[in-house]
C-alpha positions as CSV (number, residue, x, y, z in Angstrom):
1,M,-8.8,23.1,22.8
2,S,-8.3,21.3,19.8
3,T,-10.3,18.8,18.7
4,P,-9.8,15.6,16.5
5,T,-11.7,14.7,13.8
6,A,-11.6,10.5,13.3
7,T,-13.0,8.6,10.6
8,R,-13.4,4.9,10.6
9,V,-11.9,3.8,7.1
10,V,-12.6,0.1,5.9
11,A,-12.5,-2.4,3.2
12,D,-14.9,-3.5,0.6
13,S,-16.9,-5.5,2.9
14,Q,-17.5,-7.9,0.6
15,A,-17.9,-11.5,2.0
16,I,-14.6,-14.4,1.3
17,D,-16.0,-17.4,0.5
18,L,-12.9,-19.2,2.0
19,D,-14.7,-23.1,1.4
20,A,-14.7,-22.0,-2.7
21,A,-11.3,-20.4,-2.7
22,E,-9.9,-23.5,-1.0
23,L,-11.9,-25.8,-3.9
24,A,-10.2,-23.4,-6.3
25,A,-7.1,-23.8,-4.8
26,R,-7.1,-27.8,-5.1
27,N,-8.4,-28.0,-8.5
28,F,-5.5,-25.1,-9.7
29,L,-2.8,-27.4,-7.8
30,N,-3.9,-30.7,-9.4
31,A,-4.2,-28.8,-12.8
32,L,-0.2,-28.0,-12.2
33,N,-0.1,-31.5,-11.4
34,I,0.8,-30.7,-7.9
35,A,-1.3,-33.8,-5.7
36,T,-2.8,-32.7,-2.8
37,D,-3.9,-35.8,-1.3
38,G,-1.0,-36.6,0.6
39,E,-0.3,-35.8,4.4
40,T,1.9,-32.4,3.9
41,M,-0.5,-31.4,1.0
42,R,-4.1,-32.1,2.3
43,D,-4.5,-28.9,4.2
44,T,-2.3,-26.7,1.6
45,P,-5.7,-25.7,-0.4
46,R,-7.3,-24.8,2.4
47,R,-4.0,-22.4,4.1
48,M,-3.6,-20.9,0.5
49,A,-7.2,-20.0,0.4
50,K,-6.8,-18.3,4.4
51,A,-3.5,-16.8,3.0
52,Y,-4.8,-14.8,0.0
53,A,-7.8,-14.2,2.0
54,E,-5.0,-12.2,4.3
55,F,-3.3,-10.6,1.9
56,F,-6.3,-8.9,0.4
57,T,-7.9,-7.9,3.5
58,P,-6.8,-4.4,4.8
59,R,-7.6,-3.8,8.7
60,P,-9.7,-1.5,9.4
61,F,-8.2,1.9,11.0
62,E,-9.5,5.6,12.9
63,L,-8.5,8.3,10.1
64,T,-7.5,10.9,12.9
65,T,-7.1,14.8,11.7
66,F,-6.3,17.6,13.9
67,P,-6.6,21.0,13.4
68,N,-3.1,22.6,12.5
69,D,-3.1,25.0,15.4
70,G,0.4,25.9,15.2
71,S,0.1,26.9,11.6
72,Y,2.6,24.6,10.7
73,D,3.9,24.9,7.1
74,E,6.6,22.4,6.3
75,L,6.9,18.9,5.2
76,V,5.7,16.1,7.4
77,L,7.1,13.1,6.0
78,A,7.5,9.5,6.9
79,R,10.3,7.5,5.4
80,A,10.8,3.7,4.6
81,I,7.0,2.6,5.3
82,P,7.1,-1.3,4.7
83,F,4.6,-2.7,2.6
84,R,3.7,-5.8,0.6
85,S,1.3,-6.2,-2.1
86,V,0.6,-8.5,-4.9
87,C,0.6,-8.2,-8.4
88,E,-2.2,-8.2,-10.3
89,H,-0.6,-9.5,-13.6
90,H,1.2,-12.9,-11.7
91,L,-0.4,-13.1,-8.6
92,L,2.9,-13.0,-7.3
93,P,4.1,-10.7,-3.9
94,F,5.9,-7.7,-4.3
95,F,7.0,-5.8,-1.6
96,G,9.0,-2.9,-0.8
97,T,8.9,0.7,1.6
98,A,6.9,3.9,0.9
99,T,7.7,7.4,1.5
100,V,4.8,9.6,2.6
101,G,4.4,13.5,2.8
102,Y,2.5,16.3,2.9
103,L,2.6,20.2,3.0
104,P,-0.5,20.3,6.1
105,D,-3.0,23.2,5.6
106,T,-5.6,23.9,8.3
107,R,-5.6,19.9,9.4
108,I,-2.6,17.7,10.1
109,L,-3.0,13.8,10.1
110,G,-2.1,11.4,13.2
111,L,1.4,10.3,11.7
112,S,0.5,6.6,11.8
113,K,-1.9,7.2,9.0
114,L,0.5,7.2,6.6
115,A,1.3,3.7,7.2
116,R,-2.0,2.7,7.5
117,I,-3.0,4.3,4.4
118,V,-0.6,2.9,2.3
119,E,-1.6,-0.4,4.1
120,H,-5.2,0.0,3.0
121,F,-4.5,0.5,-1.1
122,A,-1.5,-2.3,-0.9
123,L,-3.6,-5.2,0.3
124,R,-5.1,-5.7,-2.8
125,P,-4.0,-6.9,-6.3
126,Q,-2.1,-3.9,-7.8
127,V,0.3,-2.3,-9.8
128,E,3.2,0.1,-8.1
129,E,2.1,2.9,-10.5
130,R,-1.6,2.8,-9.2
131,L,-0.8,2.4,-5.7
132,T,1.5,5.4,-5.8
133,K,-1.3,7.3,-7.0
134,Q,-4.1,6.2,-4.9
135,V,-2.3,7.1,-2.0
136,A,-1.4,10.2,-2.9
137,D,-4.8,11.2,-4.3
138,W,-6.4,9.6,-0.9
139,I,-4.0,11.8,1.3
140,A,-5.1,14.8,-0.5
141,E,-8.7,14.2,-1.2
142,R,-9.4,13.7,2.7
143,L,-6.9,16.1,3.8
144,Q,-6.7,19.1,1.5
145,P,-3.2,20.1,2.2
146,K,-1.2,22.4,-0.1
147,G,0.8,19.4,-1.4
148,V,1.3,15.4,-1.4
149,G,4.3,13.5,-2.6
150,V,4.6,9.8,-2.2
151,L,7.8,7.5,-3.3
152,I,7.9,4.3,-3.6
153,E,10.8,1.6,-4.0
154,A,10.1,-2.3,-4.7
155,E,11.1,-5.4,-5.5
156,H,8.6,-7.4,-8.0
157,T,8.8,-11.1,-7.5
158,C,7.1,-11.7,-10.8
159,M,10.3,-10.0,-12.3
160,T,13.4,-11.6,-9.9
161,L,11.5,-15.0,-9.5
162,R,10.4,-15.7,-13.2
163,G,11.0,-14.1,-16.7
164,I,13.6,-12.2,-16.6
165,R,14.7,-13.2,-13.0
166,A,16.6,-9.7,-12.5
167,T,17.4,-10.6,-8.8
168,G,17.8,-7.4,-6.8
169,A,16.3,-5.1,-9.6
170,T,13.8,-2.7,-7.8
171,T,11.1,-0.1,-9.5
172,V,11.2,3.2,-7.7
173,T,7.4,5.5,-9.0
174,S,6.4,8.7,-7.4
175,A,3.5,11.2,-7.1
176,M,2.7,14.4,-6.6
177,L,0.6,16.8,-6.1
178,G,-0.1,20.6,-5.6
179,R,2.9,22.6,-4.5
180,L,5.2,19.5,-4.2
181,R,4.3,19.2,-8.3
182,A,4.3,22.7,-8.9
183,D,7.1,24.2,-6.6
184,V,10.7,22.9,-8.2
185,R,12.2,23.5,-4.4
186,T,9.6,21.8,-2.9
187,R,9.3,18.8,-5.0
188,Q,13.1,18.9,-5.0
189,E,13.3,18.8,-0.8
190,F,10.9,16.2,-0.4
191,L,13.0,14.4,-2.5
192,A,15.9,14.9,-0.8
193,V,14.4,13.8,2.3
194,A,12.8,10.7,1.5
195,R,16.0,9.5,-0.1
196,G,17.6,10.7,3.2
């Protein structure tokens, strides 16, 4: 009988100081000449502190794997996983979808975990390129599949709402490991399925 293996995954557990974050938010807004003493803005610094604390704290999850009893050797892929993150250069949101796939070896992954892994790395100040690689590397290390592919498409509000204001522009990044990198046909299959 096949038994699953589960590992608890948690974010770095440094305590969040909401009082210090609230004071910093108040000072930040005041420095930008935004008054925080009126009725509608009085609690904004506290709400800001709580919102960023939520943005930067991934939920813990169990990484559940199962023996690959059926010797399944084709792509396992989750497409259009929604995610949100915050650009580490401007602390403005970026968001989009991730497609994550792998070629199993001796173990397979609980399917919901593909989305959990994306969330785990997205909920920190990030750049899309690093996020893409972190997801791929983490799956390769923990699952040891024959190959891993990650494709992320995102809109960066630091580019669409400020600066160049390129409304509607998206950025695509990919990371391919193992057979998805080495075998052109397997890579093309992943990209074709990923793009639907």
